[in-house]
N, C-alpha and C positions, 0 to 999 in steps of 0.2 A: 444766432447771428444779429447784426444788431440791422437797425431798417437800411433799405439801401436809398437817399435822396433821385427821385427819379423827375426831373426835368424835360427828360426832351424824349422823344420814339427812340432807341433802341436795339438792338440784338446784346440781350443777359444769357450771360452758362455756367452749370458751374466750375468758380475759380477766376472769375473775371476780376472779380469783390472782391477782398482781405477782408475777417470777421468783422470789425469796425465797422463796417460799410462802406469803407475807401475802395478806390480802384487801386490795381493790383499796376503797383512799379512800373516800366516795361526798361530789363536791365542796361545802361548802355554803361557797359567797359573798355575804355580805349587804353591799349594794349600794342605797345611797336609789331611792326611787321618787318621776317628778316625776310629779303630779297636771296632765294638757294640759287636760282638761278636764270640768267640771259641767254634769251632770244635772237639772234639775228646782230650784234651789234658784238663790232671789233672794241680787242682792250686797250687799243689804240684811244679811241672814241673813249668809254669808260670812262679810262685814266682824265682824261680834257676833264669833265667833269667831278670826275672827283679823288682830295688832293689826297685822302689818306687813305688804308687800309683799316678794315676792323673787324677781324680776325674770323670767324671758321664761314660767318654769314653777315652781308655789309648791311645794316639796319638802315630800317628806308626811312626817310627824311620828309619826302612830300615835299621838297624845294624847289622841284623842273617846274615849267612853264607850262600853260594852256593852248600850247599846240604842240605839235611831231618836232619846228623846225624852231623853238624855245626849249628842245629837249624834254617832251613829254614820253613817255614810256607805258602804253597799255600794261596790261595788270592781268593778270591769271592767278587766282587765288585759292587757297586749297583752307577750308577749314570751314567750324560752321558759324553758318552765313552772321546771323545774331549777334556774335563777338569780332565776325571780323566786320559787317555794319557797324555794331559803335566803337565799330577803332576806325572805322574809315569816318566817323561825324567831323573830327578835331577841320581837317584839310578838303573833305568836300557837303558838307552840310549846305543844302541850297544852291550845288554847281552840277547836277546832275541831268539833261536835259529829258532823261528818259530809261524810264528800268521796265521791259519787260521780265514777268516771274513766272513760269511752267512749275506748281511746288504740286509735292506727291498725291496722287485723286486713292479715292481707297482703296486700291490694290497694294498687296506687297510686292507684286511687278514691276514696279515702277525704277531699280536700279540694276536689275535684272538682263540682259544683254545676250548675243551670243558675237564668240570670238573667234576670230584664226587662227591658226598653230602649224606654226612650222614652214619651212617651205612647199607642203598643201597643201594648206591648207582650208586643210578639216577642220571643221567648225564644231565646237563646243558649248554650251551655253552653262553661261556663269550667273553664279543664283548673286545674293546682295553680301557685299561683307557683313563681317561683324557692325563697324562703323555706319554704315546702309540700315540694316536690321536696328541698328536705336535708333536711329534717326526713323525709322517706321515705325517702330513701335511708340516714341514720346509723342510723332504726328495721329495716332491712329488708336494707342498704348488705351485710354476710355473712351472710344466713341469718337464722335464727333465733335464734345466737348474740348478735350485730348488738340483736335486739328483745331476748332477752334481758336485755342488758345496761343499755338504756338504761330499760325495767322494771323493773330492782332498785332504780338509781339516783334513782328516782320514788317507789318504795314503800318502799323507807329512812324518806324525809321526809314521803312522808304519816305512816305512826306517829311520826314525830316532832313532826309539827303536832295529829293527831290527843285530844284529851282524853283524859283516864280511861276516861269514859263512853261514848266513838268509835268509830265506826262509818266501814271503808272497803267500797265496792260498785266490784267490777271488772268492768265490762261482758267481752266477749270472745265465739269461740266456740268450736266444739270443736279446731281446729288449737292454741288454745293454752291452752284451760283447763288442763291435765292439768301444765303449765308452769311455772303462776302457781299451782295449786292447791299445788304441793310452793314458791315460794317465798313466797305470804301465812307458810303454818306457817315456815319459817326466821327469814322475819322479826318476825313477829307471834307467833311459838309454833304448837303443835298444838291447843291446850287455847280458842287465841281463832280457832280456825277457826268460825262461824255455824250454813253451808247454804251450801249451789249452790242457787242458784233457777236453772228451766231457765224460760225468755220463748217461747212459741211465737209468733214471728215472721210464721210465711206460711205460708199455706195452699195456695201454689203447687202444682201438681202437674207434673215436669215430668219428663220421662219419662225413666228408669234403670234400663239393666238388667244391672247388676256393682252394685248397692247400695243400701243404703238409701235414700230421701229425705231430706233434710238441711230442716226446716221450722224451724230453734231457735236460739236465743243462749244464752247462757252466763253467768250473775249472780254471781261470788266474793266472796261476802261475808263481811270478817274483819271482827273485834275489837281493841281497842286492852289490856284488861283482859275478864276474866272477869264483870265488873260492868256490862257497856253498858247503853244503856241500849237500851229498846225498849218501843212506843206498840204496846196491840190494836188491830191495825182491821179492821174487818166490810166485806163484802159486802152489796151486795142480795138477798133470798132470791131464786129462782128464780121464773119463775112458775106452774111444775109445784107446787114447797113448797105455792107459798104456793093449791095447790087443796085442798091438807088442810085448807084453817083453815075449813068446809063449816057451821060452824053459828055462829049469834048471840046474843045475848043484846045486858043493854039497856050489857056495858059496853065489848064488840065483837066481833068474829068469833076465832075458839075451834077447837080440835078437846082430842080428851083425850089423854091419855097418860097413862104408865109411869108412878107417886109417882119413880120411881126412889130419891137419899139427898136424905134434909133433914133436920137438926135438927126435936127432936118441938117447939120453941119457933115454929119454922115451918109443920110440918103444923099445928098448933095455931091458928095465924095462916089457913090456907090454909081449915080444917075454918070456922075464925067466916066466912070471905069466903064459904063453899057453894060450892067449888071442889074440891073433895073426891068422889068419887063411891062407893060400897065395895060390887064385887060379890056376887052373888049364895054365889059359891063362896070357903070363908071360904082356900082355900088359893089365892084368887089374888091378883095384887095388885092395891095401890086403883088410881085414876086419877083426876089434877086438868086440870082446863080450865088446858091450854096458848096464851095469847091472842099472837096475832100483835104488836099493835104492844107488847107487852111485850119479844120478841127483838130483840136487838141485830143481827141481820143473820150469814153466816154468815164463820167470820176464811179468810184466805184461806193452802193449805200451799202449798209454794214452788214448784212444777208450773202458772205462769203463764200461759193458756189463752183468755184473759177481754181482754187489751187485746190492739187491734185495731193495726195497721202503721202508720204515715201513708203517704196517697194522694195525687196529685195535689190532688185536689178540695179534701180535707183545711185546711178555716182556718188552722190553723194553719200549715200547711204553707208552707218556706223556696225551694226547692230545693236545699236539701242530700240527699245521694243517703243517706248512712246517721244523716238522723233520726231519734231515737226520740220516738216522738207522749208527749204533759203524762202522761195518765194512766198513763204508767206512770215518772215519773216521780215524780207524786203520791203511787204508794202508799209508793216509797222513803223520800222524804221526810217523809211522817207519822209512820212506822213507826216513823224514827230519829235523829229533830231532834229537841229540846226546842218547845212552841209557841208563838206569839211571836218576839216582839224576841227572844227571849235566844235562841233557835240557831242556831246557826254552823252556813251547810251551803257548801260548797267542792264549786267543777270545777274539771279541771286540763287537760282537754280540752274546753273548752267549746262547737266548733265555733257552733252555730249559735245555744248560749244558751240549748236548754230548758233547762236544772237550774236555770239562776237566774229565770225565768221562772215557773217554777212556785215558786220557792226565793219569787218576790214575791207572786207572791198569793197565797199562804200563811202571807204576814206572816216571812217568817225576815230573818234575814240575812245574806249574800250575800255570795262574792270567786269571782271566775272569769277567770281566764287564755288563750288563746289565740295561738300564733303567726302567724297568719293575719291581718290586713291588713284582710279579708273580710265574714270570723266576727266582728271586733270591732264590725263598722261593722253585720253584720245583724241581732246579739243586741243592738247600739240602740237600732235602728231597734225593735226585739220590744220590747223595753222601756218604748220609749215608747208604744207601745199600746196601755200595760198601764192599764185606769186606777188612775186615783189612788199612779201609781208615786212611789214612796219615790224623795227621791234618789239618784242616782251619782255616783261620778268614772271615769273614764277614766283608767288608769295605762298610764305605762310608765317605763323602766330606761332609757331617753334618753342620756345624754351620760354619767352615770354605767357602760352598759352599755359601752360604746364605750371609757372610761377606764379601763377592764380588760381592755377584747381587748386596747387602747395598749399597756399594764404587760406584759402575760403575751406578747402578740406581738413585742414588739420592747427588750425588757427593760428598764422599772424595775420593783420591787420598795418593801417599807416604805421601804426605812431610803432612801432613793436616788430622787427627781425624775426625770423623762424627759431624760435625758442628749441633749447639742446630733446624736449620731451614732444615737442614737435617733429623736429629732422627724424627722433626713437618713429613717433608713431606713422608719419611717410616709410619711414627703411621697414618695419612690425607690417603695412599694412601691402606692403608689391608682396614680403615673401610667403605671404600668407597666400594673394596670389600664383607663387609662383610656388605654392605647394611644401616650401620650407622654412623649419625652424629658426629665430633669432638666439644670435649664442652673444656670449659678455664677456668682454678683456681681450679685445681684439684690435689692433688697430684697421687695418683693411679689408677685413673677414665678418663680414653683418651675417649670415649666416649660414644654418646647414639643411643637406636636403640629399635625407640616406649618405650614399657615401662622398656627394661631393660637397665645396667649402662654396662659399656663395659672397658677391663682391655685388654690389649697386652703385650706380651712376649715381649725379648729385641733376635738379630736374636743368637744371641752369648752365648747362658747359659736358662738351662731348667725354666721353673718355678718353683718356689718355693713353701712351702707348707706359709710360712712366706710373701712372697709378693702373694700370696692371701689373710692370714690373714686379710691385711693393706688392700686390697681392699675392704673386706668384710667388716673391718671394718669402714670405708667412706660412703657406700653405705647404713648402721644402723645410722652412722650421721647423714646422710641427709636423712633418713626413706626413704630409695632405697631398692624397696620389691624385686628385680632381679637385676642380674650378672651372663654377660657373661663373661668369659678368653678366649680367645685368645689365642693358645702357639703353637713353634715349636717340642717345648721339654718337658720333664717336669719327677720331682724329681718323683723320683719311694715314691710308696704306698701311695700317697695322693688325690687320689678318697672319700675310703668311710671319712678318717677321713676330710675333708677340707667342702663333702657336709653336713656330719651329724652337725658339727661342723659351719657351715652359717646358717641351718635352729633352730639351739637353738638363732641363732644372728637375726629372720627372716626375713634372707633375700635368693631367692630359686636362690643356684647354679651354672652353667649351663658349661662347662669343652668342648672349643671344638677344633681343630687339625685343625693348620693352615696350608693348603698342598702347595709340594712341586709343583704345578701349577700355586701359586700367581707370581714365580720367571720364568714362562715363560710365554714371551709378547704378546702374540699371543693369552694365555687362558685365560690370564687377559684383553688383551683389549676387546674380546670376551664374558666376562663375563664366561667361564665355570672354573670357582670355587665354589667345595663346601667345604663349615667347616663342618663335620662331632663332634658330639657330642661324647667321649672317651667312649670308650666300655669297662666295669670293669667286673670282674672277679669275686667269691665266692673262697675261699679254706679255711680248716680245718685240720693244723700241726697235725695229731699224732704221739704219741711220743709208740711201739706198744713195747717196752723194752726199760734199759739204753740208753745213748748214742744213741739213735736212732731215727730217726725222717722217718715221710710220710704222705705225701700231699697226700687230696684227695680233688679233685675239687669238688662242690658240684654248679655252678652258673658259669653260663660266658653270658651277658645282653647289644645286640649292643640296643643303645635307638631308637637310627632315624632309625628303623622298618622302615617305609612310602618310605625311598630311596632305600630299600632292591627291584632288580628288580622282578618284579612279578614272571617271573617262579622259582628265588630261593629261596622265601618265600612258593609260597605254595607247596613245595618238602621236607623244615624246616618244619618234625615233632615235635622234645624237642629243649631243647638248645643247648643241648653238638653238634647236628649237623652240628650248626657251627663253630664247630672248627678242626682242619685239622691237629693240629699241636701241642704238649706241654711243654714245657723244665722245671727243677729247675738245679737252681742254688742253692748248699747246705749253704755256708761259701762265699752269694754277699761281696763284701767291696767298693761296688760303684766307681768301676770299669770297665772291660773289662763280658759278659756274657759269663757265663764259665758254659759250658753244662753239667751237673755228670748226671739227665735219661734224658729221652727224649725217649715221646711214638707219634708215625704219622702215619695219614692213608697212605697204597698207593694203586691205581688202584683194584692188585688186591686182599688187604686186610682193610676190612673198616670200622671192629670192631674197638674203642678206647678207649682204656684202662683209667677210670674216679684215680685210685688211684694209686701212682707214688711205685715204690719199693724201702723198707727203705732203708735208710742211715745211715751208722755205725758213730760218734764222735769219731775222736780220742781217744780227753782228751776231758772231763765237762768245761761248758763255756755259754757264751749269743755268739747267731749269730743266723744271718741275711739270711731267708732262700728267694732269689725272687725267682718266679713263673712265663713264657714268653708263653703268648699262642697266638697262625696264626690263624686268621681265617683261614675261605673257601676263602676272598675274597683278603687277601696275608697279612693280615693289622697286626700289634702284639703289644698288651697289656699285660702287668705287672704290680702283685703284690706284694708287699716286707713285710715281715709278723719275729716279729723276735719269736724266741725260744730261751728256755733257757735246756740246756740238762745235 
């Protein structure tokens, strides 16, 4: 390896530098976001801000203002935070007040949680998903050096997203705090290290004969520049301190204190108010009345012992082992972000959504991101439980991330579109992961697995009814009795229609989801990829009276029951136990799902209504109603129904 030119004290690890001695560049991929759901906003409001429909999903254009009044909507993003932050740079570089992150520690338990099931609320332990296992492998697979490389890439992008007055809070523990402190110094500059906060997260006394008991977490605080924003906050006085105020007059409770340093004007004002007492001893200092109601409180130092960690009985508990208390984030957000909607807060490892929930309650704007599908679902429900929650969007990089992956993996460049050879390699790759063999000379069939023919959908478009119909016709023509269609996304409402239509042509049809794990190199190499048959729902649209509609769920089926963990399957008593959340868009227009009615289970309220409230339409006509169900694994299933009122 070439000699590395070291000109300053810095943290170095295998992989930080290239073979030629140059610093390895941080990937800065900029991809468009897809808006897949809008929550707590009416379609009328949305239509007033949007002139045209953009297809199955809206593309986020970043044209909204910087306040709620100017059209801002908070953002919950599902995806790899490295790609997400790189894609945010175009619109948000230098604009975020505060970024708090709580990245995975050196333990495999960071993505696991307990989840209640069905009406009874019996809990099961949910292991991390394949995507989350991949994140853990990427983070700790090569030990500390892979963790450091992961953190370096993200902290560099975080620096570029921070405003000149912005701060980053990095939550960690003693195992990595020293390394991350040096890393922050390298990225932000030593002069921009504000402090180290010690949070006493536990008072549990586990016996140990060989070391001091560890009960703390570390929060490292760095700033973009020395001119950072810091709002002084005050904590309530202790009861012991309040006992000092043991005298009372018409103004309030007080006690006498030494006068300290006051301007002559202030001293004269206090004298005029009768608040100064001169002692008999001329050598002694004068004393003044110190009123309790005038004191702001105690300014906290950097050792926090007054914030209690989450326990299973806490109202805010979501079941995540690593969930942090809202009071911890409230202190951080109040101190380091602008009050009101001008303040913008972000968390790129948002987990169960504590940062976002607190930012919402404090009236800040927020951006949150997580790799886990269930984390996004838990966060969405948590936000919906906040009174007067402002509109927010659920986004991902969707087809653009897949296009990027396809280009990088199979040879597409900026100057050359995907070639026929590269397309063949993509199809062969998916077929191999599915355990199928390629077939040649077919118009719509790409492979064969056992007795079944296989069709693979494109990375950048939903599988359509016409596409499936063509593949079914080709199967029927070849007298092939079974067809498996693998897709990334699906045209709405095709399940019942296509399965029945194929059956009439003598073809058994299976629709299977291509999982996101396909794009993860390690998961694909290890064979950690499972293709799941699409779940489907049955519902009836009722019309209780003129110009109204109501949705009644009648069934929900997860075909691959053998893939459901045994401890989960044993606690499911009826089909509705699989449903954790469902929502209705009463006027779906093949764009973003607009939540018009919603019901979901909470840890406290387990009953789930299977009939929606009635929806009143303003005028008669034909409408498309889209019903979305999210199951206990965090997967969503949608079905469209046409209704005339």
